[in-house]
RONU-849657 format. One record per residue (C-alpha): x, y, z; residue in one letter. Coordinates in pm, 1 decimal, m for minus. Example, Ala and Ser with C-alpha at 12.3 -4.5 7.8 and 13.67 -1.06 7.14 Angstrom:
BEGIN
1230.0 m450.0 780.0 A
1367.0 m106.0 714.0 S
This chain:
BEGIN
8705.6 17770.0 23628.2 M
8852.8 17866.0 23294.2 S
8516.0 17992.4 23173.5 M
8482.8 18208.6 23484.5 K
8824.2 18355.1 23408.2 F
8710.9 18461.9 23060.0 F
8379.8 18597.7 23186.9 E
8570.9 18875.0 23364.0 K
8677.6 19018.9 23029.8 F
8455.5 19181.6 22776.1 G
8373.6 19048.1 22431.6 L
8642.1 19259.2 22265.7 T
8912.1 19133.6 22499.7 S
8809.0 18772.5 22445.0 R
8806.5 18817.1 22068.5 L
9149.4 18979.6 22074.4 V
9281.4 18697.5 22293.5 F
9151.6 18420.2 22063.7 W
9266.6 18607.3 21755.1 F
9614.2 18631.2 21909.2 A
9611.4 18257.9 21999.3 V
9504.6 18154.3 21647.8 I
9756.3 18392.5 21489.0 S
10034.5 18264.1 21711.8 L
9943.1 17901.9 21630.5 A
9950.0 17970.7 21256.6 S
10280.6 18159.9 21286.9 I
10436.5 17870.6 21480.5 V
10307.8 17619.9 21221.6 T
10446.4 17820.6 20929.6 V
10777.4 17866.4 21112.5 A
10806.4 17492.1 21177.7 M
10729.9 17408.2 20813.9 L
10978.9 17668.3 20693.4 S
11244.5 17537.8 20929.3 F
11186.5 17181.7 20812.4 S
11208.6 17282.6 20445.1 A
11523.8 17488.0 20505.9 A
11683.3 17200.5 20697.1 E
11615.4 16954.9 20414.0 K
11743.7 17204.8 20160.3 S
12068.1 17256.2 20351.9 L
12116.3 16880.7 20390.9 E
12063.9 16828.4 20017.6 N
12302.7 17110.0 19930.3 E
12571.3 16976.9 20163.6 A
12525.6 16626.1 20026.9 S
12551.5 16750.0 19668.3 N
12868.6 16945.5 19746.9 K
13025.0 16642.8 19915.1 L
12937.2 16424.7 19616.1 L
13086.7 16683.9 19383.7 S
13408.4 16697.1 19587.1 I
13415.2 16317.2 19597.3 N
13385.5 16298.9 19217.3 D
13661.8 16556.2 19170.0 A
13899.2 16377.8 19408.3 V
13821.6 16042.4 19248.1 E
13890.9 16187.9 18905.4 S
14222.0 16333.3 19024.6 N
14330.9 16002.1 19174.8 I
14234.2 15805.4 18864.6 V
14414.1 16055.4 18640.5 T
14724.4 16043.5 18861.0 Y
14749.0 15666.0 18843.9 F
14674.1 15657.6 18470.3 K
14956.4 15905.1 18410.2 E
15193.4 15700.8 18626.5 K
15089.8 15379.8 18454.2 S
15146.5 15527.7 18108.0 L
15480.9 15669.6 18216.4 K
15603.6 15335.3 18347.9 Y
15466.0 15144.2 18050.3 E
15662.3 15376.7 17822.3 A
15966.5 15326.2 18042.7 L
15926.2 14948.5 18019.9 A
15927.7 14974.0 17639.1 D
16280.9 15115.4 17646.3 N
16491.9 14885.2 17424.5 P
16769.1 14861.9 17684.5 I
16529.9 14684.1 17920.4 F
16439.3 14425.8 17656.4 E
16656.9 14152.7 17515.5 G
16928.5 13939.4 17667.9 D
17037.4 14190.9 17935.4 R
17403.5 14091.6 17913.1 K
17526.6 14448.8 17942.9 D
17448.6 14489.4 18313.0 L
17658.4 14806.8 18346.9 I
17455.2 14987.2 18077.8 A
17135.6 14847.9 18225.8 L
17225.1 14972.1 18575.4 K
17329.4 15311.6 18435.0 A
16994.0 15345.0 18257.2 E
16810.2 15254.1 18577.3 L
17005.7 15522.0 18766.0 E
16926.7 15778.4 18495.6 R
16557.3 15695.4 18509.3 V
16552.0 15707.4 18889.0 K
16712.9 16053.1 18890.9 K
16482.9 16185.7 18618.7 S
16168.1 16064.9 18797.5 Q
16262.2 16203.5 19137.3 G
15981.6 16023.2 19320.3 Q
16122.8 15674.4 19298.1 L
16295.4 15502.9 19586.7 Y
16438.7 15210.1 19396.9 D
16424.2 15060.3 19050.6 L
16512.1 14704.6 18972.1 F
16468.9 14445.7 18699.8 I
16385.8 14088.3 18786.3 I
16383.1 13778.6 18569.6 D
16098.0 13531.3 18541.0 V
16229.4 13340.0 18842.1 D
16215.1 13651.3 19061.3 G
16591.7 13703.5 19075.0 K
16712.7 14062.7 19064.0 I
16912.0 14130.0 18746.7 I
16985.7 14500.2 18803.4 A
16897.1 14749.1 19075.5 S
16962.6 15107.2 19177.4 T
16993.5 14995.0 19539.1 D
17351.8 14887.7 19613.8 Q
17235.0 14650.9 19889.1 R
17041.8 14429.7 19644.7 E
17211.9 14105.7 19547.4 R
17246.6 14071.1 19176.3 L
17233.8 13749.2 18979.2 V
């Protein structure tokens, strides 16, 4: 039946039809390949941007904690925090000064090797 359908048309019409079918098939193939390549390219670009953002955030977090660590290590080297700690009033005053200067701290305290609180900025803490 399909051959009878094409027999109604002349040679030129049949050639134009098949040329259009082949052209359309090649256009669809090229479009699909282009779409696939563009999709992969966009996925790779998005992945690379996310990795870049991840690296930047990781670097910021690491830098933040390194800075905090260095700051508190320097604070721990303060001579008033070392030694016999008999002057608890001066020790507490220094803790209060440090807490106010840092601004982000909730509480500062010093504990001995047994875990007992020696000095604290929180009035509710029991002192030795």
